[in-house]
N, C-alpha and C positions, 0 to 999 in steps of 0.2 A: 697770235693766240692759237694754242693747239686745237685742232678740229675735234668736235664731238659729233657723234652720229646717233640718230634715233633708229630703232629697229621695229617700230610699230606701224610703218606705212605699208601700203599694198605691194611695194616692190620687193619686200623681204618676207620670207616665210616666217611666221611667228613661232616662238618656242612653244612646244606642246607642254601640257601640264606634267607629263612624265619627265620631260627634260628639265623643267624647273625643279621638280621634286628631287631629281638626281643631283642637281647643283646644291640644293640645300643639304642633302645627305653628305655630300663631299665636304662642304664647308664645316658642318658640325663634326665630322670625323677628324678633320684637320685640327679643329680647336681642341678636341679631346686628345689627339695624338701629341700635340705640342704643349698644350696648356694644362690639361687635366692631370689629376693625381693618378698614381698607379691603379688605385681602386676604381676610379672613374673609367679608365681605359679598359679594365677587365670587364666592368659592368656593361660598358658600351658594346663590347664584342659579344657578350652573352645575350643581351636583350635585343640587339639589332636596332635599326633606325625607324622602321615603319611597321611595327608589329603591335598586336594587342597587349602583349606582356610589357612592351615599352610604355604604352599609354597607361596601363595599370600601375606600373612602377612610378611613373610621374605623378599620378593622382595620389598615391599613397605617401610618397616621400617628399613631394614639393613643399607642403606646409612646414614640416620640421626643418627642411633645408633652408627655407626663407628665414626662420628664426636663427639658424646657425650662421647664415650669411650676415644677418644684422649684427650678431655678436662679433663676427670676424671683422666687420666694417669698423666697429668701435675699437677693436684691438689694433687694427691697421694704423689708426691715428698715432698710436704709441711708437710705431716704428717708421714713420714717414721720413724722418731725418736720416735714419740708417739706410733706408731703401734709396733715398735720393743720393746719398754719398756713394753707394755701390753703383748706381746707374751712371755716375760720372766716370767710373773706372772702366766698366765694360758696357757698351751699348751698341747695337741691340744685344739681348741676353745671350744669343748663341753665336755672336761674331768672334772670329779669331783671325788675326792678321795672316795673310797668305804668304808663304815662303815661295819666292819666285826663282826658278832656275833659269837665269837670263840666257845662258848659252844655249840651253835646250830649246827654250821657247822662241828666242829670236831666230833660230835655225828653221823653225816651222812656219815663220811668217814670210810671206812672199811679196809684201808691198814694197814699192820703190820710194825710199825716203829722200831722194835727191831733190824733190820739189819742196822741201822743208828747210827753212833757215832756222837752225837751232841757235838761239842766242843765250849765252851764259851771262847772267846779271849778278853783279856784286852789290848787295843792298846793305852792306855793313858800313858804308860811308856816312858822313854827317848829314848830307842832303841828297835828294833824289835827282837833282839837276844833271849830273854827269851820266846817270843811268838813262834818263829820258832822252838826253841828247844822243847817246850811243844807239838807242833803239830807233830813233827817228832817222839816224844816218843809215842804219840797216834797211829801214823801209824804203828809203830813197835809192839805195844802191842795189838791193837784191833783185834777182830775176826769178826767185822761188815763188811758188804759189801760196805757200803758208809760212807763217812765222810761229815759232814755239819758244816761249820764254821759260827759263829754268834757273834756279838758284845755283850759285857756285858750289854749294854743299852737296849737290846731288851727283851721283856717279854717272859716267857716260853710258853704262849699260841700262840704268834706270831711265835715262832720257830716251835712248834708242827704243827701248821696249814700249814706253808710253806713246812715243811718236808712231810706232808701227801699229799699235792697237787702235789709236785714234784714226789714223789714215785708213785702216781697214773698214771703218764704219762711216767714213766721210762720203758725202755725195756731192755732185756738182752744184746742188742747190744750197749747200750749207755755207754759212759765213763763219761760224764758230762751232767747233766740235770739242766738247769738254767731258771730263770724267769725274767720278768721286775721288776724294783724296784722303790720305791718312790724317792730316791735320796735326795739331800739337800733341794729341793723345792717340797713339796707334791702336788702342783698344776701343776707341770711340770715333770712328771715321766720320768725315764730313760727307754725308750722303745727300745727294742733290735730286731735284725733281726734273722730269722731262721738259716742263715748260719754264721759261725764264720770265716770270711775271714782272711787268714794268714797275709795279708798286712795291713788290718784294725787293727788286733791285735797288730801289731807293733806300731800303732798310739795311742792306749789306751786299757785299759782292758774292752773289749766289753762283757765279761761274767759277771764279778762282782758277786754280791750276790742278792738273795739267790741262792745257787747252791748245788747240790749233786755231789760229785766226787767219782768215784769208787776207793776204797782203793788200790786194786791190780794194777790198771793202774797207779795211782799216785806213788805208791811205786816203780814200775818198771821204772818210769821216773826220779827217784832220790829224790822224796819227795819235801820238801820245802828247799830252799837255804837260809842260813844265810847271804850270801853275797848280797842278793837281798834287804835287809833292809825292809822298809815298803811296798815295791812292791813285796813281796814274792808270793802273789796270781797271780799277773800279770805274774811274771816270770814262775810260775808253768804252767799256761795256755799256755804260749809261748812254753814251752818244750813239753807239751801234744799235742799241735797242730803239732809240728814238728814230733812227734812220730806217728801221724796218728790217734789220739784219735777221737772218735765220740761225737759230741756235739749235744744236743737235747734241743731246746728252747720251753718253755711254754709261750704262749702269754697272760700272766696274770700279773698284778701288784700285787706282793705278799709282805708281811711284812718281817721283819728280814733281810733287806738289809744292805748295808755298813753304818758304823757309820759316823757321821759328820766329825770326824777327818781325815777320808780318802779322804775328799775333801778339805783339807788344803794344799795349794800350797807349803808352806814352809816345809811341812812334806813329801810330796810324789814326788815332781818334780824331785829332784836329783836322787832318787832311781829309779823312772820310766825310766828316761833317761839311767841310768846305765844298767838296765836289758835289755832294747831294744838294746843298743849298744852291749851288750854281745851276744844277739840273732843274730844280724847282723853279728858279727864276727864268731859266731858258724856256720853260713850258708856259710861262705867263701866269704862274700861280703865286699867291702870297703865302709864305710859310716860314717856319723856323726849324732849326735842327739843333740837337745837342747829343752828346755821346750816350750810347746805350750801356747795358750792363756787361757787355763783352767787347773785347778789342775789335774795332772796326764796325761794330753795330751802331746804327744811327737811329735815334728816335726823332721822328719828324711829324710835324702837325701843320695843317693848312688853315688859313682863315676862311670862315664860312662866308657865303655870298652876302652882299649888301645891295639894296635893302633886304632885310630878313625875309626869305620866302615863308609862306604859311606851311605849317605842318599839322596834320591830324594824327593823333595817337589812337589807334584802334584796339580796343580791349574786349575780346569775347568773354562771356561768362554764362553759366547756368547756375543761378543762386550763388553760393559761396561769397556772399557779400562781405564777409570778414576779410577775404583776400582782396576784393575790389577796393575796399576802404583803405587798406594799408598800401596797396599799389598806387592809388591816386594820391593819397596823402604824401607819399614819398616824391611823386612827380611834382606836386605843388610846393613842397618844402625845399626840394633840392634844385629843381630845374632853373637855370639862369637864362635860357633862351626866351625871348619875349613873345614870339608870334606862333603860339601853338594852341591847339584845342584838343579835346578828348571826345571820342565817340565810343559809347558802350554798346556792345552787341549782345542783346538778350536772347539766349537760346532756351525759351520755354521755362523761365524761372517760375516757381510756384510758391515760395515761402513769403509770408507776410512781410518779413524784414526786407526782403528783396524789393517787393512792390513799394514799400514805404521809401526805400532809398531811391528808386527810380523816379518816384514822384517828386522828391525833394531836390535831387541833384541839379546843378546848373548845366550839366553836360547833356548832349543829345543821347537818347536811348533808342536804338533801332531794333525793332522786333525781328528775330530770325527764327521762326518756328520750324519744327520738324526734328527728325532724328539728328543726332550730333554728326555734323559734317563740317569739319574745321575749314576746309577750302571754300565751301559754299558760304559759310558765315562770314569769313574774312572778305571774300569777293563782294558780298552784299555791303559790308562796311566801306570798302573802297569806293563802290559805286555811289554810296551816299555822300562821300566826301567831295569837296570842291577845292581842297588844299593843293598846293604845289607838290608836296611830298607827304607820304604816309609812313607811319611806323606801326608794324604789327607787334603787339605787346601782350604777352600772357598775363592773366590776372594774378598769377602767383610769382610775379617778379617785383623787386624793390630796387629803385634807382639808387646807385651809390655815387656816381660821378656827376657833379653839378652841371658841367658843360657837355653832357653826353649828347644832346641834340646838335650843338655847334660842331662837335668833332665828327659825328656821323654825317651831318649835312655837308661838311667840307669835302668829304670823300664822295658822297652820293651825288654831288653836283658836278663832279668831273665828267667830261663828255664820254670817257671810255669806261665808266663804272656804272653797273646796273643795280647792284644790291650790296648793302653794307651790314655787317654783323658785329657783335661785341662779345666781351668775355663775361660768362655767367659763373657765379659762385654758388656753392651749396650753402645751407644755413650755417655750417661750421667754417665758412671762408675758404674752403678748398675749391679749386677750379674744376668745374664740371662741364664746361663748354668753351673750347678755344678753336672753333671751326669744326666742320664735319669733313672727315677724310673718307675716301672710298677705296679701301685697301684690305680685302677685296670687296667689302660691303660697307655701306654708309654707317659710320660710327662717330660719336663725339670724341674729339681729341681732348684729353684731360692730362695736363702735366702732372697733376698730383696723383695719378693712378696709372693709366695705360701708356703714358709717354713720360716716364719719370726721368727725363733728361733735359736739363736746362741748356738749350743751345740757341744758335742764331735763328733757326726755324721757329722754335716755340715762342721766342720773345718778340719777333718782328711783326710790324704791320705788313700784311702780306696778301697776295692773291691766293684764293682757295677755291676748291670745288664747290663748297656750299657752306651756308651758315643756318643756324636754327631759326625757325619761324617764331620762336619765343621772343625774339627781338630782331627785326629786320627793318631797315629803312630803304625806301625806293621812291623814285620820282613817280607820281601818280600816273602821268601820261605814259610812261614806259610800262608800268604795270598793266594799263589798259591795252597797250600795244601787244604785250605778251598774251593777252587774253586772261590775265589773272591766274590764280592757282587752278590746277586741274581738279574739278569737283568729283571726278571718278576716283581720285585718291582721297578718300573721305577723311581719314584720321592721320595717317602717317605718310611720309615721303613726299607730301605735297610741297613742303618747303625746299627740300633738296631738288625736286623736279623743276621748280621755277628758277632755281639758281642755275641749273644746267641749261635750261632754255634761254636764260639771259646771256650765257656765254655763246650759245649758238647764234645770237644776234650781235655778237661782237662786243658785248659789255661785260667787263670783269666783275667778279664777286670779291669783295675785300673784307678782311677781318682785321679789327683793331683791338689790341689788348689794352689800349688807353682808356676805353670805356668799359665800366663794370657795373653789373647789377647782381643782386641776389636772386636766386631762383629756387623755389621749392618744387623740385621735380615731381611731376605726376599729380600735383594737386588739382589740376584743371580737368584732365580727361581720364584720370584714374588708370585702370588697367586696360582700357581700350587699345587694341593693337591688332587690327584685322590682317590676317595673312593675305587676303585678296589684294589689299593695297600694296603690300610688299612684292607680291608676285607680279602685279601689273607693272610696278617700277622695274623689277628685274627684266621683264620682257621688253620694256621700252628701251632700256639703256644697255642691254646685254651684260648685266652684272654677273660676276663670276665667269664671264666669258672674255670678250675682247676689250671691255671697258678698262681704261687706265686713268687714275686720278692725275690730271695734268700738273698739279702743284704739290704732290706729295712724293717723297722719294720712292722710286721704282723698286729699290732694294729692300723696302720694308713691308711686312705683312702684319696687320693687327688681328690677332686671334685671341679671343677671350680678353684678358686684361694685360696682355703682353705684346710687345713688338718683337718680331723675329726678322732676322736677316735672310734675304732670299734673292739670289741672282737669277734673273730670267734667262 
């Protein structure tokens, strides 16, 4: 698991208010520079970032801008299919394939490639058996430190270039060094994250090619398996991950990636499902696999523990009983899990309808008086619970998936998982939460808007930096071990913060797209969005500074509503 670091202890000088303000200014400047219209960029230069005229302009123009944006949102629905089609052609929006002068660039590289066994594989045959046999013969006979697999269709210059680039970034502690690749569409490369999440790796081969694999480590893991068929590399990476191998990602799109035949569903789907099923069984889990929407993508689900652990669903509210009614009604009508209860957290409700509902409901109502502090309210609810697992659930959500608790529990009960999140839909059915990415600032990933590219990453059950507190499942004992949410983060960032702290304890945060709920965004807390919370979070995790999302491609920046290609 990639290491995360906190920056709010006594050993590190904290960021000053001036430094934090400068980071915000730079962030907003970048958004305007890349995402804004020409008029917005001109206005930004004229008004400045932190001036009286800027504040005055915001006061005057914000109301009409909100109306205009609401209209734009309605109009955007009409062009969703067109935008999605364009995104499949070029993604990210500013990406262009790089033309490499191999002769010039190879001459400038000084690494020694003699310790690399470059193995050309012909994957056009009817079965993978001869390929796997030849690879294992190489493993047994070579004296090289690394092995590099490449398709027969790649040129010798492309292979040598990729090997040299990977070697230049390899360290003695690495077992696998891999890079981004062009994939089947050269205008939409396969961009990879610095961390190879073990649960993401069950969904698809996140490593791919080009890659250097340490011969000794691969040999100790059993080499390549003939039983894996054409998914022999995916299978090897799964076993290497289980053995604790160290993966090192180079955020560069390099040549000599996988051949076109490796993106043929009829060729790879069955084998991919089989190696993932084997990995699930090897780990002692009960589960099933079936092909996903893309070649080599595996949709997998696990059986929930038996006997069924108890689950408390914790719902905070301040009045808004119409939301609470529909939220609980959907839970009662849809939920198939047998052993759950609901705890309502009342934050100073005053309406008669609220009082009447609280008096009549069969569920526990816990008073949570005082100014709105989401973290404090939720912590009080968890402290009131005696269940094995708890779910934090916004009162403005509506359950869609009947076995939502079973699916989330199956993941949350794994020894290496701390927190589990789900897919949230807006009232029109558009995806408005598919995990939280921190690139460079925490933002909700939304395939229907800011990530308009249906790829392996967006469709997978995967390890993520964070998931929204609107729906999180966690083992109650682990929540208590973490100390709950940070009550100094009163309104925002408390959910992201506890996810990052979970990972510091060695427990992954997992997002599953198989569980879906409707979410009426902002119905609960309205416009509350204190800057103090955000600045405290920035200071703690060095956001806009050294922080890197371990499970989001390093080459992507989310600025405004667009993803931009960026090589660090």
